[in-house]
C-alpha positions as CSV (number, residue, x, y, z in Angstrom):
1,X,0.0,0.0,0.0
2,X,1.5,3.3,-1.0
3,X,1.8,6.4,1.3
4,X,-1.3,8.2,-0.1
5,X,-3.5,5.1,0.3
6,X,-2.2,4.6,3.8
7,X,-2.9,8.3,4.7
8,X,-6.4,8.1,3.2
9,X,-7.2,5.0,5.2
10,X,-6.1,6.8,8.4
11,X,-8.2,9.8,7.5
12,X,-11.3,7.6,7.0
13,X,-10.7,5.9,10.3
14,X,-10.3,9.2,12.0
15,X,-13.6,10.5,10.5
16,X,-15.4,7.3,11.5
17,X,-14.2,7.5,15.1
18,X,-15.0,11.2,15.4
19,X,-18.5,10.6,14.0
20,X,-19.1,7.7,16.5
21,X,-18.1,10.0,19.4
22,X,-20.1,13.0,18.3
23,X,-23.2,10.7,17.7
24,X,-22.9,9.1,21.1
25,X,-22.7,12.6,22.7
26,X,-25.7,13.8,20.7
27,X,-27.9,11.2,22.4
28,X,-27.2,12.5,25.9
29,X,-29.6,14.7,27.7
30,X,-27.3,17.6,28.6
31,X,-28.4,18.3,32.2
32,X,-28.5,14.6,33.1
33,X,-25.1,14.1,31.4
34,X,-23.6,17.0,33.3
35,X,-24.8,15.5,36.5
36,X,-23.4,12.1,35.5
37,X,-20.0,13.5,34.7
38,X,-20.1,15.6,38.0
39,X,-20.9,12.4,39.9
40,X,-18.0,10.5,38.5
41,X,-15.7,13.4,39.3
42,X,-17.0,13.6,42.8
43,X,-16.8,9.7,43.2
44,X,-13.1,9.9,42.6
45,X,-12.4,13.0,44.7
46,X,-10.9,12.9,48.2
47,X,-14.3,13.6,49.9
48,X,-17.1,12.1,47.8
49,X,-20.6,13.0,49.0
50,X,-22.2,10.3,51.2
51,X,-25.3,10.3,48.9
52,X,-23.4,9.9,45.6
53,X,-25.3,6.7,44.8
54,X,-28.4,8.9,44.3
55,X,-26.8,10.2,41.1
56,X,-24.7,7.3,39.8
57,X,-24.6,3.5,39.8
58,X,-21.0,2.3,40.0
59,X,-18.8,-0.6,40.9
60,X,-17.2,-0.5,44.3
61,X,-13.8,-0.4,42.7
62,X,-14.6,2.9,41.0
63,X,-15.0,4.8,44.3
64,X,-11.8,6.7,44.9
65,X,-10.0,4.8,42.1
66,X,-6.4,6.3,41.9
67,X,-4.9,7.4,38.6
68,X,-3.6,4.4,36.7
69,X,-6.5,2.2,37.9
70,X,-8.7,0.8,35.1
71,X,-11.7,2.5,36.8
72,X,-10.1,5.9,37.1
73,X,-11.6,8.7,34.9
74,X,-9.1,11.4,34.0
75,X,-10.5,14.9,34.8
76,X,-9.1,16.5,31.6
77,X,-10.8,13.8,29.5
78,X,-14.1,14.4,31.2
79,X,-13.7,18.1,30.6
80,X,-13.0,17.6,26.9
81,X,-15.9,15.3,26.5
82,X,-18.2,17.9,28.2
83,X,-16.9,20.6,25.9
84,X,-17.5,18.5,22.9
85,X,-21.0,17.6,24.1
86,X,-21.9,21.3,24.7
87,X,-20.4,22.4,21.4
88,X,-22.3,19.9,19.2
89,X,-26.1,19.7,18.8
90,X,-28.1,17.0,20.5
91,X,-30.1,14.5,18.5
92,X,-33.8,15.3,18.2
93,X,-34.5,11.7,17.0
94,X,-33.0,9.5,19.6
95,X,-31.8,10.0,23.2
96,X,-30.3,7.8,25.8
97,X,-32.6,6.2,28.4
98,X,-32.5,8.2,31.7
99,X,-31.1,5.1,33.5
100,X,-28.1,5.1,31.1
101,X,-27.2,8.6,32.1
102,X,-26.8,7.4,35.7
103,X,-24.2,4.7,35.1
104,X,-20.5,4.7,35.6
105,X,-20.3,2.3,32.6
106,X,-21.8,5.0,30.3
107,X,-19.0,7.4,31.2
108,X,-16.5,4.6,30.6
109,X,-17.9,3.9,27.2
110,X,-17.9,7.6,26.2
111,X,-14.3,8.1,27.5
112,X,-13.2,5.0,25.6
113,X,-14.7,6.4,22.4
114,X,-12.9,9.7,23.1
115,X,-9.6,7.9,23.5
116,X,-10.2,5.9,20.3
117,X,-10.9,9.1,18.4
118,X,-7.8,10.7,19.8
119,X,-5.6,7.7,18.8
120,X,-7.1,7.8,15.3
121,X,-6.2,11.5,15.0
122,X,-2.7,11.0,16.5
123,X,-2.0,8.4,13.8
124,X,-2.3,11.1,11.2
125,X,-0.7,14.0,13.0
126,X,2.2,12.5,14.9
127,X,5.3,11.3,13.1
128,X,9.0,11.4,13.9
129,X,9.1,14.8,12.1
130,X,6.0,16.4,13.8
131,X,6.1,15.1,17.4
132,X,7.7,18.3,18.8
133,X,5.2,20.5,17.0
134,X,2.3,18.4,18.4
135,X,3.5,18.3,22.0
136,X,1.6,21.5,23.1
137,X,-1.7,20.0,21.7
138,X,-1.0,16.7,23.3
139,X,-0.2,18.4,26.7
140,X,-3.7,20.0,26.8
141,X,-5.4,16.9,25.2
142,X,-6.9,18.8,22.3
143,X,-8.3,17.6,19.0
144,X,-7.2,19.4,15.9
145,X,-10.7,20.7,15.3
146,X,-10.6,22.4,18.7
147,X,-7.5,24.4,17.9
148,X,-9.1,27.4,16.2
149,X,-8.1,30.4,18.4
150,X,-11.5,32.2,18.2
151,X,-14.3,29.7,18.4
152,X,-17.6,31.6,18.9
153,X,-19.5,28.6,20.4
154,X,-16.8,28.1,23.0
155,X,-16.8,31.9,23.8
156,X,-20.6,31.8,24.3
157,X,-20.3,28.7,26.5
158,X,-17.6,30.2,28.7
159,X,-19.3,33.5,28.8
160,X,-22.5,31.8,30.0
161,X,-20.7,29.8,32.6
162,X,-18.3,32.5,34.0
163,X,-20.0,35.7,32.9
164,X,-22.8,35.9,35.5
165,X,-23.5,35.5,39.1
166,X,-20.8,34.9,41.7
167,X,-18.1,34.3,39.0
168,X,-18.7,37.7,37.3
169,X,-18.8,39.4,40.7
170,X,-15.5,37.7,41.7
171,X,-13.9,38.8,38.4
172,X,-14.9,42.4,38.8
173,X,-13.8,42.5,42.4
174,X,-10.4,40.9,41.6
175,X,-9.6,42.9,38.4
176,X,-11.7,46.0,38.8
177,X,-13.4,45.5,35.5
178,X,-16.8,44.1,34.7
179,X,-16.5,40.9,32.7
180,X,-18.9,42.3,30.0
181,X,-16.3,45.1,29.3
182,X,-13.4,42.7,29.5
183,X,-15.1,40.3,26.9
184,X,-16.0,43.2,24.6
185,X,-12.5,44.6,24.7
186,X,-11.0,41.1,24.0
187,X,-13.3,40.7,20.9
188,X,-12.4,44.2,19.8
189,X,-8.7,43.6,20.1
190,X,-8.9,40.3,18.4
191,X,-10.9,41.9,15.5
192,X,-8.3,44.6,14.9
193,X,-5.5,42.2,14.9
194,X,-7.1,39.5,12.7
195,X,-5.6,39.1,9.3
196,X,-7.6,39.3,6.0
197,X,-7.2,35.5,5.5
198,X,-9.2,35.0,8.8
199,X,-6.2,33.9,11.0
């Protein structure tokens, strides 16, 4: 098989794995899924709530599982999966049964799909010539399609999460500037520095 055919096969594999991951995430009810991911994070924290079983069914070995354990869920992978879920539309045709969004196994399946998609992408991007260029992306566990500097959906998401209530009040108290003005100035500065080709 020549180099072009090998590359095309890797690209098809990457697209297939990415589609599977996005499709699985599209079936999740967002509030229930956020609660499920929160419960897994809390389950493996130093002081999990006593009533965690109200939110999640899990094997005993998952409670407090240390890093390196087969039942440990890496926090940065959970965060990336949540960001992907929030950045992509949910399916109007099919959704996961509510009982599925309370299972530790559901989180494991989604995180394994995430890892499979990441491996498929790494097979294209990483070689002996590109490994040093890819190190920053690997360090923050980012997919190539998440690398755009200014991503309007992500800005809206973060602005919604951090731009109101106690987060906004803390920001203004700490920096002396309302977060609304800060965000507007950032967009303005970005717009003035943006090149004609959109980069």
